[in-house]
C-alpha positions in Angstrom: 90.9 126.2 110.2 91.8 128.6 108.0 94.9 130.9 109.0 96.8 126.3 109.2 95.5 125.3 106.1 97.4 129.1 105.1 100.6 128.3 107.3 100.5 125.0 106.3 100.4 125.3 102.3 104.0 126.6 102.3 105.8 123.6 103.8 103.6 121.4 101.4 105.0 123.2 98.4 107.9 122.8 99.6 107.4 118.9 99.8 105.7 118.0 97.0 108.4 118.4 94.5 110.5 115.5 96.9 107.3 113.4 96.4 108.2 109.7 94.7 105.9 109.8 91.4 103.6 107.3 92.9 103.7 108.7 96.1 102.8 112.1 93.8 99.9 110.0 92.3 98.6 109.4 95.5 98.3 112.8 96.8 97.0 114.0 94.3 94.1 111.8 94.0 90.2 112.1 94.8 90.5 110.3 98.1 93.8 111.8 98.9 95.3 112.8 101.4 94.1 116.5 101.2 90.3 115.2 101.0 88.2 114.8 103.8 87.6 111.3 101.9 91.0 110.6 103.1 91.5 111.8 106.7 87.2 110.5 107.9 87.8 106.7 107.2 91.6 107.5 109.1 90.6 108.4 112.1 87.4 106.4 112.2 90.5 103.4 112.5 90.5 104.2 116.0 86.8 103.3 116.8 88.4 99.6 115.3 91.6 99.7 117.9 89.4 100.6 120.8 87.2 98.1 119.3 90.2 95.4 119.3 91.7 96.6 122.7 87.8 95.3 123.9 87.8 92.3 123.1 90.5 91.6 126.2 88.1 92.2 128.4 86.0 88.8 129.6 82.4 88.3 128.0 81.5 88.3 131.5 81.9 91.7 132.4 80.7 92.9 129.2 76.8 95.1 130.2 74.0 92.9 128.1 71.8 96.1 127.5 74.7 98.6 126.8 77.0 95.5 125.2 73.8 94.7 123.0 72.7 98.2 122.2 75.8 99.5 121.2 77.0 96.5 119.2 74.2 95.9 117.0 74.2 100.0 116.8 78.0 98.9 115.1 77.2 96.5 113.1 74.4 97.7 111.1 75.7 101.2 110.4 79.2 99.3 110.1 77.3 97.6 107.1 75.5 100.7 105.6 78.6 102.5 105.4 80.4 99.8 103.8 77.5 99.9 100.9 77.8 103.5 100.7 81.5 103.4 100.2 80.8 101.8 97.3 78.0 103.5 95.8 80.1 107.2 96.9 82.1 108.7 93.8 85.2 107.9 94.0 84.9 104.7 95.6 86.5 105.1 98.9 88.2 102.2 100.0 89.7 103.3 103.3 86.0 104.1 104.2 84.9 100.5 102.9 87.7 99.3 105.3 87.0 100.7 108.0 83.2 100.0 108.3 83.7 96.9 107.4 86.0 96.0 110.4 83.5 98.4 113.1 81.3 96.0 111.4 83.6 92.8 112.5 84.2 93.9 115.5 80.5 95.0 116.4 79.3 91.4 115.6 81.6 89.5 117.2 81.3 91.5 120.7 77.5 90.4 120.1 78.7 86.5 119.5 80.6 86.7 122.4 78.2 88.1 125.1 75.0 86.0 123.9 77.7 83.0 123.7 77.6 83.9 127.7 74.7 84.1 127.6 73.5 80.7 127.1 
């Protein structure tokens, strides 16, 4: 990883002067693209995309035991991490939004399955 950073550093130093002023503010922000506070939630959006694509599956195809446990876990961890993202400094709105959507997807899948079971 260190060698990758060393190879990318000259490229970033060349590109930085060309950035518009509003992009420089974002680039240098405490939760900007140079930090894990940016990349962790950005990659976590894949989990939301997977949940959205899973909505196309019919409710009768969802496993009761597996679906209930996984979606309950998604729902509760999404809520916990949404709250946490407002407690940490810097406040990370990207982390809050991705976890809110993870929680929403989990709750919606749970409701689909229970509605089908009834």
